[in-house]
C-alpha atoms as one frame of an Amber mdcrd trajectory, in Angstrom:
protein
  -1.599 -32.433 -10.860  -4.891 -30.557 -11.065  -4.641 -30.009 -14.832  -2.666
 -32.234 -17.225  -2.750 -31.449 -20.938  -0.926 -33.923 -23.214  -0.347 -33.440
 -26.962  -3.565 -31.482 -27.356  -4.590 -30.633 -30.924  -7.707 -28.924 -32.253
  -8.649 -28.499 -35.916 -11.458 -26.318 -37.254 -11.841 -27.764 -40.733  -8.314
 -27.838 -42.154  -7.000 -25.122 -39.817  -5.085 -26.125 -36.673  -6.113 -23.776
 -33.857  -4.083 -25.717 -31.272  -1.142 -27.958 -32.220   0.444 -30.585 -29.954
   0.153 -28.527 -26.752   1.299 -30.055 -23.446   1.501 -28.561 -19.942   0.492
 -29.330 -16.371  -0.636 -27.166 -13.445  -0.513 -28.203  -9.817  -2.843 -27.269
  -6.984  -2.213 -23.812  -5.554  -0.804 -22.373  -8.796  -2.161 -19.323 -10.593
  -1.078 -19.587 -14.232  -1.500 -16.929 -16.905  -2.304 -18.220 -20.389  -1.192
 -15.520 -22.830  -1.091 -15.074 -26.564  -2.192 -12.730 -29.352  -5.742 -12.892
 -30.637  -6.360 -16.146 -32.507  -3.392 -17.914 -30.878  -5.541 -20.746 -29.457
  -6.082 -19.617 -25.853  -9.864 -19.770 -25.741  -9.963 -23.024 -27.719  -7.591
 -24.659 -25.226  -9.630 -23.403 -22.269 -12.863 -24.660 -23.821 -11.339 -28.097
 -24.341 -10.138 -28.256 -20.725 -13.658 -27.488 -19.513 -15.196 -30.051 -21.871
 -17.096 -27.291 -23.679 -15.686 -28.423 -27.044 -13.982 -31.749 -27.923 -10.299
 -32.053 -28.805  -9.278 -33.434 -32.194  -6.540 -35.430 -30.481  -4.607 -35.533
 -27.240  -5.679 -36.019 -23.631  -6.801 -33.702 -20.818  -7.013 -34.710 -17.172
  -8.611 -32.634 -14.429  -7.848 -33.927 -10.921  -6.815 -37.271 -12.500 -10.108
 -37.648 -14.384 -10.039 -37.751 -18.194 -12.244 -34.938 -19.500 -13.626 -36.798
 -22.545 -14.413 -39.906 -20.472 -15.668 -38.401 -17.194 -17.181 -35.275 -18.678
 -19.899 -34.662 -16.073 -17.604 -35.433 -13.152 -14.876 -33.102 -14.374 -17.389
 -30.303 -14.928 -18.320 -30.524 -11.257 -14.672 -29.843 -10.410 -14.292 -26.843
 -12.741 -15.448 -23.253 -12.432 -15.518 -21.546 -15.834 -15.837 -17.899 -16.778
 -15.952 -17.680 -20.606 -14.623 -14.696 -22.535 -18.121 -13.632 -23.603 -19.669
 -13.919 -20.152 -23.137 -15.415 -20.954 -25.753 -14.311 -18.428 -29.564 -14.267
 -18.220 -30.101 -10.517 -18.344 -33.745 -10.657 -17.203 -32.902 -12.464 -13.968
 -32.038 -10.702 -10.709 -28.501 -11.179  -9.390 -29.522 -13.311  -6.408 -32.099
 -15.212  -8.477 -29.475 -16.082 -11.107 -26.896 -17.285  -8.563 -29.526 -19.429
  -6.840 -30.433 -20.869 -10.252 -26.772 -21.806 -10.887 -26.471 -23.162  -7.343
 -29.471 -25.471  -7.843 -27.810 -26.906 -10.975 -24.811 -27.837  -8.827 -27.136
 -29.090  -6.035 -25.463 -26.867  -3.448 -26.502 -27.382   0.160 -27.377 -24.308
   2.267 -27.881 -22.503  -1.038 -29.150 -19.155   0.288 -26.211 -18.846   2.680
 -23.757 -19.723  -0.080 -25.293 -17.167  -2.463 -25.143 -14.467   0.219 -21.480
 -15.313   0.839 -20.639 -15.126  -2.885 -22.455 -11.802  -3.300 -20.396 -10.383
  -0.454 -17.139 -11.931  -1.664 -17.265 -10.502  -5.202 -18.648  -7.120  -4.114
 -22.216  -7.344  -5.402 -24.041  -6.412  -2.197 -25.257  -3.015  -3.467 -26.350
  -4.482  -6.810 -28.000  -7.727  -5.693 -31.564  -6.432  -6.065 -31.094  -5.373
  -9.689 -31.614  -7.437 -12.814 -28.367  -8.411 -14.517 -29.404  -6.354 -17.538
 -29.311  -3.219 -15.363 -25.705  -3.785 -14.304 -22.593  -2.191 -15.777 -20.124
  -4.423 -17.627 -17.858  -4.519 -14.582 -20.628  -5.755 -12.280 -21.795  -8.292
 -14.871 -18.233  -9.604 -14.848 -18.498 -10.003 -11.064 -21.694 -11.998 -11.499
 -19.870 -14.237 -13.976 -17.033 -14.744 -11.511 -19.506 -15.533  -8.707 -21.223
 -18.236 -10.805 -17.813 -19.729 -11.636 -16.863 -20.236  -7.987 -20.244 -20.695
  -6.298 -19.867 -24.512  -6.190 -16.380 -24.254  -4.653 -14.566 -25.934  -7.585
 -11.060 -27.407  -7.448 -10.059 -25.766 -10.736 -10.886 -22.301 -12.070 -10.679
 -21.462 -15.785 -11.036 -17.705 -16.252 -11.023 -16.195 -19.751 -10.426 -12.437
 -19.406 -11.811 -12.277 -15.816 -11.095  -8.564 -15.276 -12.485  -7.321 -18.582
 -14.520  -4.137 -18.110 -13.530  -3.505 -14.490 -12.526  -0.042 -13.287  -9.154
   0.382 -11.458 -10.701  -0.061  -7.995 -12.608  -3.173  -9.073  -9.428  -4.536
 -10.680  -7.591  -4.421  -7.355 -10.478  -6.127  -5.531 -10.915  -8.943  -8.086
  -7.159  -9.515  -8.359  -7.001  -9.943  -4.603  -9.958 -12.335  -4.719  -8.254
 -14.439  -7.435  -5.029 -14.405  -5.407  -6.840 -15.676  -2.309  -8.677 -18.359
  -4.312  -5.390 -19.450  -5.868  -3.900 -20.368  -2.485  -6.160 -23.421  -2.247
  -7.204 -24.070  -5.847  -5.781 -24.209  -9.346  -6.356 -21.133 -11.505  -5.741
 -20.832 -15.244  -6.552 -17.378 -16.574  -6.096 -15.485 -19.806  -5.677 -11.727
 -19.893  -4.353  -8.919 -22.054  -3.419  -6.875 -18.965   0.186  -7.906 -18.420
   0.562  -5.909 -15.172  -2.089  -8.268 -13.838   0.107 -11.266 -14.661   3.019
  -9.950 -12.635   0.693  -8.997  -9.779  -1.009 -12.360  -9.228   0.457 -15.164
 -11.376   3.078 -17.768 -10.431   3.661 -18.908 -14.014   3.149 -17.720 -17.556
   2.360 -19.939 -20.534   2.581 -18.110 -23.868   0.971 -19.588 -26.976   1.511
 -18.447 -30.552  -0.182 -19.908 -33.641  -1.425 -22.846 -31.558   2.036 -23.707
 -30.170   3.510 -23.008 -26.733   6.540 -20.713 -27.064   7.232 -20.082 -23.354
   6.402 -21.593 -19.960   8.083 -20.068 -16.907   7.678 -17.584 -14.057   7.212
 -13.906 -15.030  10.568 -13.095 -13.414  12.480 -15.782 -15.314  10.879 -14.850
 -18.623  12.131 -11.306 -18.183  15.647 -12.514 -17.329  15.938 -15.198 -20.014
  15.594 -12.971 -23.044  19.070 -12.599 -24.522  18.849  -8.943 -25.487  20.536
  -6.683 -22.930  19.782  -2.981 -22.657  22.223  -0.860 -20.646  21.703   2.781
 -19.680  24.980   4.682 -19.432  25.605   8.362 -18.658  29.030   9.895 -19.189
  30.471  13.027 -17.610  31.297  14.510 -21.018  29.475  14.560 -24.352  29.984
  11.328 -26.306  29.230  10.902 -30.013  27.535   7.916 -31.564  30.577   7.336
 -33.782  32.719   6.679 -30.692  30.193   4.214 -29.254  30.069   2.359 -32.565
  33.586   1.123 -31.764  31.850  -1.218 -29.304  31.358  -4.032 -31.823  29.074
  -6.092 -29.548  26.261  -3.519 -29.720  23.180  -4.157 -31.857  21.488  -0.809
 -31.233  22.568   2.618 -29.959  19.875   5.060 -28.844  20.565   8.601 -27.683
  18.839  10.024 -24.604  20.897  13.215 -24.773  24.516  14.067 -25.658  25.793
  12.371 -22.492  23.291   9.572 -21.863  22.707   6.520 -24.068  20.766   3.254
 -24.213  23.041   0.533 -25.557  21.541  -2.760 -26.722  23.439  -6.037 -27.180
  22.725  -9.695 -27.927  25.961 -10.780 -26.212  26.058 -13.271 -23.333  28.661
 -11.073 -21.604  27.660  -8.544 -18.944  27.746  -5.406 -21.077  28.284  -3.171
 -18.045  31.804  -4.617 -17.682  32.470  -4.290 -21.427  31.309  -0.648 -21.448
  33.302   0.191 -18.298  36.486  -1.205 -19.861  35.751   0.644 -23.128  35.274
   3.915 -21.210  38.587   3.454 -19.398  40.447   2.786 -22.659  38.917   5.911
 -24.240  39.364   8.242 -21.239  35.591   8.513 -20.660  34.201   8.955 -17.158
  30.962   7.066 -16.405  28.558   8.755 -13.971  25.768   6.145 -14.149  25.524
   2.663 -15.613  22.690   0.164 -15.115  21.056  -2.751 -16.854  17.496  -1.968
 -17.935  15.252  -4.940 -17.173  12.741  -5.747 -19.865   9.136  -5.531 -18.833
   6.699  -8.354 -19.526   5.094  -6.458 -22.405   8.415  -6.362 -24.285   9.035
 -10.063 -23.622   5.522 -10.895 -24.867   6.084  -8.884 -28.052   9.399 -10.616
 -28.745   7.937 -14.089 -28.293   4.767 -13.531 -30.320   5.744 -11.077 -33.080
């Protein structure tokens, strides 16, 4: 495994920011680390990078223990923090060469030129970082995170401040990087998760509440929502005879959204109910929950 987190706990004073968190990520996986503000995402990421120490628990990066082999693990990690810290007075190329010298990169100028091209900074490379927009500063931060060709990438809000076109480009870059490396990223853009991530880990109040693929998370939630349209007008009082429903929402006099917590396929139940009550169904379909709704349910 590229990242192994075992029983990780972090206290700030008497407050537990992260409590007994465990997960592992293998090479070639892109994993989204989600949670509401203050859930413990950034603290966990900082501990994985060795930026802050854990109170207890163990973290391994490429089989090296972070607290023991701190310098060696840092060589293997590319890190883009949430508050992307940059030297605003330095030129783009100058800054990337500065970072490259820290990592003792061979053929530094060629590598910097490649990174500038890869993250789309060619037109901005002769400006100081302070002259760049937030989106381009974010690209500089991403370039410094991957300039030393790390095995593991930790990206805290990597697409923050990007316009829609830049979003597509950076998502594709992360997707390509993720084919050969391990990527752990946090984001509040849940469409991004479905677009590029293999797995989702959701944390709430310092505890992991979900760990699965985006598709499975959407399927596993017990609440079913079924859209049904009848040929004739149907009143809410008639639909209330369906005892397995938890919520009935009117679209119009013929169309309804019916919600249930039952394990049964409600389409069959509704079809049988319609037949018994001489109602003709024109359309019936199960409405799949989107990731935003799943996230809200797990973290509310």
